[in-house]
C-alpha positions, 0 to 999 in steps of 0.5 A: 674637511674639518667643520669649526664653530666661528665667533663673528668678530670684526678684526682679521680672523687670521694672520697672513703667514709668516715671511717666507724666503725661496729655496734657492740652488746656485751652480758654483761653476757659474761666471755671474760677472760675465752676465751683463744683459738678460731676457725673461721669457713667459713662464709655463702655466696660468698667468705666466705672462703676468709672472714673467712681467713681475720679475722683469720689473723686479730685475730692472728695479734693482739694475738689471739690463733686461730685454724689451718685452715686444722685442722678446715676443717678436724674435720667439715668433720669428724663430718659431720658438716657445717658452718652453722649448727655448731654454733647451741648450740647442736653442738658447745660444741661438736665442741668445745671439738674436737677442743679444743676451748672456742669459735668460730666465725661464719659470713655471707657475705651479699654483695660482689660486685667486682671492676668493670671498664668501658670505657666512651667516650665523644664528641669533647669537652670532655663532657661525656652526658650519663654516669650512676651514680653507687649507693653505690659505689665511682668511679674513673679515671684510665686515658685516653685510648691510641689512643681514644681521649676523652676516660677515664676508670672509675672504681668503688670500691668494696663493701662487707657486713660482719656479724660476731658473737662470740659464747660461745662453753659451753652455745651456746650464743653469745658473741659478734656480729658486722656487717659492710659494706665497700668500698675498691679497691677490695674484699679482701682488703674491707674484710680485712678492716672490719676483722680489725675494727671487731678485734679492737672492741673486743680488749678492752673487750677481754684479749686474744688480744693485746690492739688496738694501 
């Protein structure tokens, strides 16, 4: 990776990336008006439970009727189903009946890179000559280190990529699909930002949600 010289200055070194929106695909034959109650399955991949919880929280905040997590986990366990298989058309209908839902959300955590901090030291003229630029992450300064002249704590932002799909339990068809990569100061905040963007993309087409403000 490229080596760069960096002047130690106290303000933010790099601003967060500009606001981004999810890539969304909608099935034109899907009847969103028929969806009254939904379930959000744990996402596959690292921190999948957290991603599902963040999407659930966002959906509820926008007025959706979502099955409680413990009930969902109990049914999955009783039926020997996993989050990776329960969206299959052959089992989606069964799961819909057991939970009393019209659609289920499934998803994948494609990337989950946590925030990382580095101690960076410079020479007497406050120039750092051996800093590695971190691709794909914003870097900000947390200030100098007490008792260590010409030093700073630098932190990278967390990066998260999520993919989610809304599946009609009657047909097994995908009604809506979205993907997004987002930077946040930690993984929960990045996932929350993506979940909110996903929900906002659904509010204009799904009557079960409050309109986005």
